[in-house]
C-alpha positions as CSV (number, residue, x, y, z in Angstrom):
1,M,175.1,205.5,152.7
2,V,172.5,206.1,155.4
3,I,168.9,205.7,154.3
4,I,166.5,207.7,156.4
5,A,162.8,207.2,155.7
6,L,160.2,209.6,157.1
7,T,157.3,207.3,157.8
8,V,153.7,207.1,158.4
9,N,153.0,206.2,162.1
10,V,150.8,203.1,162.8
11,A,150.0,201.6,166.2
12,T,148.6,198.2,165.2
13,N,149.1,195.3,162.7
14,E,145.7,196.1,161.3
15,E,146.7,199.7,160.5
16,L,149.9,198.5,159.0
17,K,147.9,196.2,156.6
18,Q,145.5,199.1,155.7
19,L,148.5,201.0,154.1
20,T,148.6,198.9,150.9
21,G,148.4,202.1,148.8
22,L,152.1,202.6,149.4
23,S,154.4,202.1,146.4
24,D,157.0,199.5,146.4
25,Q,159.8,200.1,149.0
26,Q,158.1,202.8,150.9
27,F,158.4,202.7,154.7
28,V,155.9,202.9,157.6
29,Y,156.8,203.1,161.3
30,H,154.9,200.6,163.6
31,S,154.9,202.3,167.0
32,G,153.5,199.1,168.6
33,I,156.6,197.2,167.6
34,D,158.9,200.1,167.5
35,C,160.3,199.3,164.1
36,A,160.1,200.4,160.4
37,F,158.5,198.2,157.8
38,M,159.1,198.4,154.0
39,F,156.2,197.5,151.7
40,R,157.2,195.3,148.9
41,N,154.9,194.3,146.1
42,N,157.4,191.9,144.5
43,V,157.9,189.3,147.2
44,A,156.1,186.2,148.1
45,Q,156.4,186.5,151.9
46,G,157.1,188.9,154.6
47,D,156.1,189.9,158.2
48,F,152.6,191.1,157.3
49,E,150.6,190.5,154.1
50,A,148.6,193.4,152.7
51,N,144.9,193.0,152.9
52,D,144.5,193.0,149.1
53,K,147.3,190.4,148.7
54,S,149.3,193.0,146.7
55,G,152.5,192.5,148.7
56,F,154.1,192.2,152.1
57,F,155.4,194.5,154.8
58,I,158.9,193.4,155.7
59,K,160.5,194.4,159.0
60,E,163.5,196.7,158.4
61,P,165.3,197.4,161.7
62,R,168.3,198.9,159.9
63,V,166.4,202.0,158.8
64,P,166.8,204.8,161.4
65,C,163.5,206.1,162.5
66,L,164.1,209.5,163.8
67,D,161.9,211.6,166.0
68,L,161.5,215.3,165.1
69,N,164.5,216.5,167.1
70,A,166.7,213.8,165.8
71,Y,165.5,214.5,162.2
72,K,166.3,218.2,162.7
73,Q,169.8,217.3,163.8
74,Y,170.2,215.0,160.8
75,R,169.2,217.9,158.5
76,V,171.5,220.3,160.3
77,A,174.4,217.9,159.7
78,E,173.4,217.7,156.0
79,I,173.6,221.5,155.9
80,N,176.9,221.6,157.6
81,E,178.3,219.1,155.0
82,R,177.0,221.1,152.1
83,T,178.5,224.3,153.7
84,S,181.9,222.5,153.9
85,E,181.6,221.4,150.3
86,L,180.8,224.9,149.0
87,I,183.7,226.4,151.0
88,T,186.1,223.7,149.6
89,A,184.8,224.6,146.1
90,G,186.5,228.0,146.6
91,Y,185.9,231.5,145.2
92,T,186.1,233.1,141.8
93,W,188.5,235.9,140.9
94,A,189.1,237.1,137.4
95,G,187.2,234.3,136.0
96,K,189.3,231.7,137.8
97,Q,188.5,229.4,140.7
98,F,190.8,229.7,143.8
99,P,190.8,227.5,146.9
100,L,189.1,228.2,150.2
101,S,190.4,225.0,151.9
102,T,192.0,225.6,155.3
103,N,195.4,225.7,153.6
104,G,194.1,228.1,150.9
105,Q,192.7,230.4,153.6
106,I,196.0,230.4,155.5
107,N,198.0,231.2,152.4
108,L,195.7,234.0,151.4
109,L,195.9,235.5,154.9
110,G,199.7,235.2,154.7
111,L,199.6,237.0,151.4
112,V,197.5,239.8,152.8
113,N,199.8,240.2,155.8
114,A,202.9,240.3,153.6
115,A,201.2,243.0,151.4
116,Q,200.4,245.1,154.5
117,L,204.0,244.8,155.6
118,G,205.3,245.8,152.2
119,M,207.1,242.5,151.7
120,L,205.8,241.6,148.3
121,T,207.4,242.3,145.0
122,F,204.9,242.5,142.2
123,P,203.7,240.9,140.0
124,I,203.3,237.8,142.2
125,D,201.4,234.7,141.2
126,L,198.5,233.1,143.0
127,N,197.7,229.5,142.1
128,T,194.1,228.5,141.3
129,I,192.3,225.5,142.9
130,N,194.3,222.3,142.3
131,D,197.3,224.4,141.1
132,E,195.8,224.2,137.5
133,E,196.7,227.8,136.6
134,R,198.4,230.9,137.9
135,H,197.0,234.4,138.3
136,P,199.5,237.3,138.2
137,I,198.7,239.8,141.0
138,A,199.6,243.3,140.0
139,D,199.7,245.2,143.3
140,N,198.6,245.5,146.9
141,M,195.1,246.7,146.0
142,E,194.4,243.5,144.0
143,V,195.7,241.4,147.0
144,Y,193.1,243.2,149.2
145,N,190.3,242.9,146.6
146,I,191.1,239.1,146.2
147,F,191.0,238.7,150.0
148,G,187.7,240.6,150.2
149,T,186.2,238.4,147.6
150,A,187.3,235.3,149.3
151,L,186.1,236.5,152.7
152,G,182.8,237.6,151.2
153,T,182.3,234.3,149.5
154,K,182.9,232.3,152.7
155,K,180.7,234.6,154.7
156,A,177.9,234.3,152.2
157,I,178.1,230.4,152.4
158,L,178.2,230.4,156.1
159,D,175.3,232.9,156.4
160,G,173.2,230.8,153.9
161,G,173.9,227.7,156.1
162,T,172.9,229.5,159.3
163,A,169.6,230.7,157.8
164,L,168.7,227.2,156.6
165,K,169.6,225.7,160.0
166,E,167.4,228.3,161.8
167,Q,164.6,227.3,159.5
168,V,165.1,223.6,160.3
169,M,165.3,224.2,164.1
170,S,162.1,226.3,164.1
171,A,160.1,223.8,162.0
172,V,157.0,222.4,163.8
173,D,156.9,218.9,162.3
174,E,158.7,216.5,160.0
175,A,156.9,217.7,156.9
176,A,158.1,221.3,157.5
177,V,161.7,220.0,158.0
178,A,161.5,218.0,154.9
179,A,160.3,221.0,152.9
180,I,163.4,223.0,153.6
181,V,165.7,222.8,150.6
182,D,169.4,223.6,150.5
183,N,169.7,225.0,147.0
184,R,172.9,227.1,147.6
């Protein structure tokens, strides 16, 4: 798991010590040392002691400190991951969940092509996600309606991701990027 901490920027050790109002395990970025520090109020030593003796700042070089552009790219990757998860979750038809995995999409496209060529004998069963149930398809019109539902579901997911990525890329600062929530 990657931990990314958006941080307060400080330029000197004195500024770092002044940030004792931080809660335990929050991060600050020390631009003079080019490293993140984690404030801990439950340790007896560290790199810099807080002025009020409430804890220490501990150097944490493993925490990625991203500039605005790198943070935007990180958030875009998160949106892409969520988009993939939603597509994999599939689409709903007749109260049942059907796959939109790559294989599921290929199978559905093959079903539509076979229907267009008049190669299907109805009823024909369509397996739900994880092959838990079967749904009997009555005719070509239902095949086309199922295909339209699947296509519409995938397009809505992709369009939602695109809109979120556009918001991320047009954000002017880290706070604006952080405020964008993927609640799809």
